C-alpha positions, -999 to 999 in steps of 0.1 A, spaced: -435 481 495 -398 479 484 -388 464 451 -352 458 438 -342 480 409 -313 470 388 -292 496 370 -310 489 338 -341 512 340 -361 489 317 -365 467 348 -392 473 375 -389 503 397 -378 501 434 -411 515 447 -447 507 439 -458 543 434 -445 579 434 -459 583 469 -439 554 482 -408 567 463 -411 601 480 -416 585 515 -387 562 509 -365 592 500 -375 610 532 -370 579 554 -336 570 538 -322 606 538 -303 622 566 -325 653 566 -316 681 589 -346 697 606 -360 729 591 -359 760 612 -395 757 622 -390 720 631 -361 731 653 -384 755 671 -410 728 678 -382 704 688 -369 730 713 -405 734 727 -407 696 732 -372 694 748 -379 724 771 -412 707 781 -394 674 788 -417 657 762 -404 625 747 -410 623 709 -400 604 678 -389 625 649 -398 620 612 -422 591 615 -437 574 585 -475 570 592 -488 541 572 -473 555 540 -497 583 542 -473 610 553 -442 616 574 -450 633 607 -423 657 618 -429 645 654 -448 617 670 -458 616 707 -479 585 714 -509 589 692 -502 627 686 -487 636 652 -472 671 648 -466 687 615 -446 720 609 -461 733 577 -437 757 560 -450 786 540 -435 778 507 -443 741 504 -478 742 520 -489 771 499 -483 754 466 -514 747 444 -533 716 456 -512 712 487 -539 723 512 -563 697 498 -536 671 500 -528 681 536 -565 679 545 -568 645 528 -538 631 547 -550 646 580 -584 629 576 -568 595 569 -545 598 600 -575 608 621 -594 578 608 -565 557 620 -570 571 656 -542 598 656 -546 633 668 -531 655 642 -516 689 651 -506 711 622 -488 744 628 -481 769 601 -448 787 598 -461 821 611 -476 806 642 -445 786 650 -422 816 646 -444 843 662 -464 824 688 -444 796 704 -466 799 735 -497 789 715 -478 760 700 -467 748 734 -502 752 749 -518 732 721 -493 704 723 -495 700 761 -533 703 760 -536 673 738 -508 654 755 -523 657 789 -559 652 779 -551 617 766 
């Protein structure tokens, strides 16, 4: 939920929570894809799969790619190995599954070293639904 925030910081904040603030920053930024996101994007383009990039999923998380009800996350080594991040990823994944999404998470090593596996997994779920 957006709130207006005047220059005077004693006034109410623009966002209702830190989570919404972070999501708002991602949505409103002109973020360039990371290297691993570029690899997944190339897989999708080479496979002629239509997708939507950087999709806000009910203020739970930002999916790197959305294809129908399939959400794809490219989990970089640094960010996703921070303390507590694995539990947060699992919690977010469960919430999105509960909403009816299929969540595919690929770690950096798999994306870089095994693009065939990534392609197979994406197309498997895409054509099973």
